[in-house]
Backbone as a printed PyTorch tensor [residue, N CA C, xyz], in Angstrom:
tensor([[[ -6.0400, -34.1720,   9.7740],
         [ -6.5010, -32.8180,  10.0440],
         [ -7.3510, -32.3390,   8.8830]],

        [[ -8.5420, -31.8630,   9.1960],
         [ -9.3830, -31.2740,   8.1690],
         [ -8.8690, -29.8820,   7.8430]],

        [[ -8.8340, -29.5890,   6.5600],
         [ -8.3830, -28.2710,   6.1150],
         [ -9.5990, -27.3480,   6.0750]],

        [[ -9.5890, -26.3580,   6.9500],
         [-10.6880, -25.4080,   7.0010],
         [-10.2760, -24.0890,   6.3460]],

        [[-11.1570, -23.1350,   6.3600],
         [-10.8960, -21.8350,   5.7290],
         [ -9.6460, -21.1950,   6.3220]],

        [[ -9.5050, -21.2280,   7.6300],
         [ -8.3480, -20.5980,   8.2720],
         [ -7.0310, -21.2410,   7.8330]],

        [[ -7.0550, -22.5480,   7.5950],
         [ -5.8580, -23.2350,   7.1030],
         [ -5.4020, -22.5860,   5.7990]],

        [[ -6.3220, -22.4150,   4.8570],
         [ -5.9750, -21.8580,   3.5530],
         [ -5.6060, -20.3750,   3.6370]],

        [[ -6.2870, -19.6290,   4.4740],
         [ -5.9950, -18.2000,   4.6200],
         [ -4.5700, -17.9890,   5.1280]],

        [[ -4.1020, -18.8670,   6.0020],
         [ -2.7950, -18.7030,   6.6430],
         [ -1.6200, -19.2750,   5.8530]],

        [[ -1.8860, -19.9330,   4.7430],
         [ -0.7910, -20.4950,   3.9560],
         [  0.1420, -19.3900,   3.4610]],

        [[  1.3970, -19.7310,   3.1960],
         [  2.3740, -18.7260,   2.7710],
         [  2.2560, -18.3880,   1.2780]],

        [[  1.2330, -17.6270,   0.9500],
         [  0.9870, -17.2360,  -0.4360],
         [  2.0350, -16.2380,  -0.8990]],

        [[  2.5760, -16.4660,  -2.1050],
         [  3.4680, -15.4640,  -2.7110],
         [  2.6250, -14.2560,  -3.0940]],

        [[  3.2140, -13.0910,  -2.9590],
         [  2.5190, -11.8320,  -3.2720],
         [  3.3500, -11.0390,  -4.2680]],

        [[  2.6700, -10.5350,  -5.2820],
         [  3.2860,  -9.6300,  -6.2470],
         [  2.5110,  -8.3280,  -6.1800]],

        [[  3.2370,  -7.2190,  -5.9850],
         [  2.6030,  -5.8970,  -5.9650],
         [  3.2740,  -5.0540,  -7.0380]],

        [[  2.4560,  -4.5180,  -7.9320],
         [  2.9840,  -3.7250,  -9.0340],
         [  2.2270,  -2.4080,  -9.1450]],

        [[  2.9530,  -1.3210,  -9.4410],
         [  2.2760,  -0.0440,  -9.6830],
         [  1.6460,  -0.0560, -11.0710]],

        [[  0.5420,   0.6450, -11.1870],
         [ -0.1160,   0.7790, -12.4900],
         [ -0.5520,   2.2280, -12.6670]],

        [[ -0.0790,   2.8280, -13.7300],
         [ -0.4300,   4.2230, -13.9930],
         [ -1.8180,   4.2820, -14.6150]],

        [[ -2.6310,   5.1800, -14.0880],
         [ -3.9940,   5.3640, -14.5690],
         [ -4.0210,   6.4050, -15.6850]],

        [[ -5.1400,   6.4770, -16.3970],
         [ -5.2890,   7.4300, -17.4970],
         [ -5.0880,   8.8770, -17.0600]],

        [[ -5.4280,   9.1640, -15.8080],
         [ -5.2860,  10.5430, -15.3200],
         [ -3.8820,  10.8400, -14.7910]],

        [[ -2.9740,   9.8810, -14.9110],
         [ -1.6010,  10.0700, -14.4600],
         [ -1.3340,   9.5960, -13.0480]],

        [[ -2.3760,   9.3110, -12.2920],
         [ -2.1830,   8.8170, -10.9340],
         [ -1.7010,   7.3670, -10.9820]],

        [[ -1.1860,   6.9020,  -9.8570],
         [ -0.6870,   5.5360,  -9.7600],
         [ -1.4730,   4.8040,  -8.6810]],

        [[ -1.9030,   3.5970,  -9.0130],
         [ -2.4670,   2.7010,  -8.0060],
         [ -1.5820,   1.4640,  -7.9710]],

        [[ -1.7720,   0.6510,  -6.9670],
         [ -1.0000,  -0.5750,  -6.8250],
         [ -1.9390,  -1.7720,  -6.9290]],

        [[ -1.4830,  -2.7730,  -7.6710],
         [ -2.2310,  -4.0120,  -7.8180],
         [ -1.4540,  -5.1330,  -7.1430]],

        [[ -2.1400,  -5.9090,  -6.3280],
         [ -1.5190,  -7.0210,  -5.6200],
         [ -2.1900,  -8.3160,  -6.0660]],

        [[ -1.3840,  -9.3600,  -6.2200],
         [ -1.9360, -10.6460,  -6.6370],
         [ -1.1330, -11.7860,  -6.0290]],

        [[ -1.7450, -12.9700,  -6.1000],
         [ -1.0790, -14.2210,  -5.7300],
         [ -0.8840, -14.9830,  -7.0320]],

        [[  0.3600, -15.1980,  -7.4790],
         [  0.5750, -15.9080,  -8.7400],
         [ -0.0990, -17.2830,  -8.8110]],

        [[ -0.2100, -17.9840,  -7.6770],
         [ -0.8030, -19.3230,  -7.6840],
         [ -2.3220, -19.3300,  -7.5320]],

        [[ -2.9130, -18.1810,  -7.3290],
         [ -4.3490, -18.1400,  -7.0320],
         [ -5.0100, -17.1980,  -8.0260]],

        [[ -5.2840, -17.7390,  -9.1920],
         [ -5.8470, -16.9690, -10.3020],
         [ -7.1310, -16.2450,  -9.9090]],

        [[ -7.2250, -14.9940, -10.2890],
         [ -8.4450, -14.2290, -10.0790],
         [ -8.5500, -13.5230,  -8.7450]],

        [[ -7.5730, -13.6930,  -7.8760],
         [ -7.5910, -13.0240,  -6.5830],
         [ -6.6800, -11.8110,  -6.6740]],

        [[ -7.2760, -10.6290,  -6.6330],
         [ -6.5350,  -9.3780,  -6.8060],
         [ -6.9190,  -8.3750,  -5.7370]],

        [[ -5.9810,  -7.4890,  -5.4360],
         [ -6.2370,  -6.3770,  -4.5360],
         [ -5.7210,  -5.1090,  -5.1880]],

        [[ -6.3150,  -3.9940,  -4.8490],
         [ -5.8810,  -2.7130,  -5.4050],
         [ -5.9380,  -1.6590,  -4.3080]],

        [[ -5.0600,  -0.6680,  -4.4310],
         [ -5.0660,   0.4110,  -3.4540],
         [ -4.1520,   1.5440,  -3.8660]],

        [[ -4.2670,   2.6400,  -3.1550],
         [ -3.4450,   3.8210,  -3.4440],
         [ -2.0170,   3.6690,  -2.9470]],

        [[ -1.7890,   2.7040,  -2.0720],
         [ -0.4450,   2.4010,  -1.5610],
         [ -0.2300,   0.8920,  -1.6520]],

        [[  1.0240,   0.4430,  -1.6310],
         [  1.2460,  -1.0100,  -1.6130],
         [  0.5780,  -1.6860,  -0.4180]],

        [[  0.5850,  -1.0150,   0.7230],
         [ -0.0290,  -1.5850,   1.9360],
         [ -1.5380,  -1.7360,   1.7660]],

        [[ -2.1720,  -0.7430,   1.1500],
         [ -3.6190,  -0.8150,   0.9140],
         [ -3.9460,  -1.9310,  -0.0750]],

        [[ -3.1070,  -2.0880,  -1.0990],
         [ -3.3180,  -3.1610,  -2.0720],
         [ -3.1760,  -4.5200,  -1.3990]],

        [[ -2.1990,  -4.6680,  -0.5170],
         [ -2.0030,  -5.9280,   0.1940],
         [ -3.1920,  -6.2350,   1.1020]],

        [[ -3.6890,  -5.2370,   1.8020],
         [ -4.8450,  -5.4340,   2.6690],
         [ -6.0670,  -5.8610,   1.8530]],

        [[ -6.2740,  -5.2240,   0.7120],
         [ -7.3810,  -5.5700,  -0.1710],
         [ -7.2110,  -6.9890,  -0.7030]],

        [[ -5.9770,  -7.3700,  -1.0260],
         [ -5.6940,  -8.7220,  -1.5060],
         [ -6.0290,  -9.7540,  -0.4310]],

        [[ -5.6740,  -9.4770,   0.8050],
         [ -5.9620, -10.4150,   1.8940],
         [ -7.4640, -10.6250,   2.0570]],

        [[ -8.2350,  -9.5460,   1.9410],
         [ -9.6910,  -9.6540,   2.0340],
         [-10.2490, -10.4240,   0.8370]],

        [[ -9.7040, -10.1730,  -0.3450],
         [-10.1610, -10.8760,  -1.5500],
         [ -9.8430, -12.3640,  -1.4600]],

        [[ -8.6630, -12.6920,  -0.9320],
         [ -8.2770, -14.0980,  -0.7800],
         [ -9.2640, -14.8180,   0.1380]],

        [[ -9.5610, -14.2100,   1.2820],
         [-10.5050, -14.8280,   2.2220],
         [-11.8720, -15.0120,   1.5580]],

        [[-12.3460, -14.0020,   0.8510],
         [-13.6580, -14.1030,   0.1920],
         [-13.6790, -15.2140,  -0.8460]],

        [[-12.6030, -15.3340,  -1.6220],
         [-12.5390, -16.3860,  -2.6340],
         [-12.5080, -17.7650,  -1.9830]],

        [[-11.7400, -17.9130,  -0.9300],
         [-11.6740, -19.2010,  -0.2370],
         [-13.0390, -19.5600,   0.3440]],

        [[-13.7030, -18.5940,   0.9590],
         [-15.0430, -18.8410,   1.5080],
         [-16.0250, -19.2460,   0.4130]],

        [[-15.9520, -18.5830,  -0.7430],
         [-16.8470, -18.9130,  -1.8540],
         [-16.5700, -20.3180,  -2.3890]],

        [[-15.3020, -20.6790,  -2.5310],
         [-14.9590, -22.0220,  -2.9990],
         [-15.4490, -23.0810,  -2.0200]],

        [[-15.2570, -22.8330,  -0.7250],
         [-15.7400, -23.7590,   0.3030],
         [-17.2520, -23.9140,   0.2190]],

        [[-17.9640, -22.7950,   0.0820],
         [-19.4250, -22.8240,   0.0580],
         [-19.9520, -23.6480,  -1.1140]],

        [[-19.2390, -23.6310,  -2.2190],
         [-19.6670, -24.3780,  -3.4060],
         [-19.0800, -25.7910,  -3.4590]],

        [[-18.2080, -26.1080,  -2.5040],
         [-17.6060, -27.4330,  -2.4680],
         [-16.4810, -27.6330,  -3.4760]],

        [[-15.9160, -26.5250,  -3.9830],
         [-14.8230, -26.6020,  -4.9460],
         [-13.4840, -26.6990,  -4.2240]],

        [[-12.4950, -27.3000,  -4.8790],
         [-11.1660, -27.3670,  -4.2520],
         [-10.5270, -25.9790,  -4.1770]],

        [[ -9.7300, -25.8020,  -3.1540],
         [ -8.9900, -24.5530,  -2.9730],
         [ -7.5310, -24.8310,  -3.3080]],

        [[ -6.9360, -24.0180,  -4.1860],
         [ -5.5290, -24.2570,  -4.5100],
         [ -4.6430, -23.9590,  -3.3130]],

        [[ -3.4420, -24.4870,  -3.3490],
         [ -2.4590, -24.1960,  -2.3250],
         [ -1.2090, -23.6410,  -2.9880]],

        [[ -0.4790, -22.7840,  -2.2820],
         [  0.7670, -22.2740,  -2.8540],
         [  1.7420, -23.4050,  -3.1280]],

        [[  2.5620, -23.2320,  -4.1380],
         [  3.5070, -24.2760,  -4.5350],
         [  4.4650, -24.6380,  -3.4090]],

        [[  4.8160, -23.6800,  -2.5510],
         [  5.7970, -23.9160,  -1.4980],
         [  5.1670, -24.0870,  -0.1200]],

        [[  3.8870, -24.4080,  -0.0690],
         [  3.2160, -24.5540,   1.2260],
         [  3.8410, -25.6890,   2.0230]],

        [[  4.0440, -25.4460,   3.3110],
         [  4.5840, -26.4510,   4.2120],
         [  3.4330, -27.0430,   4.9990]],

        [[  3.3540, -28.3520,   5.0200],
         [  2.2180, -29.0240,   5.7210],
         [  2.6740, -29.5520,   7.0460]]])
């Protein structure tokens, strides 16, 4: 089976969402995948941060594919 973009997008990526206080006292949420360096999402709610992270993940995977670079997989991915 060839691994396409959808294969990588659907893998069971671990997600970490953390609040971050801004200089003005407001709080935003940052979402990341520990195994996928540089892929981050941000939002005013955890749900918004997760949605942004999902879009960022897809964009990063598409960019890696376009350049012919390998795409990492989560440590616990089931094949």
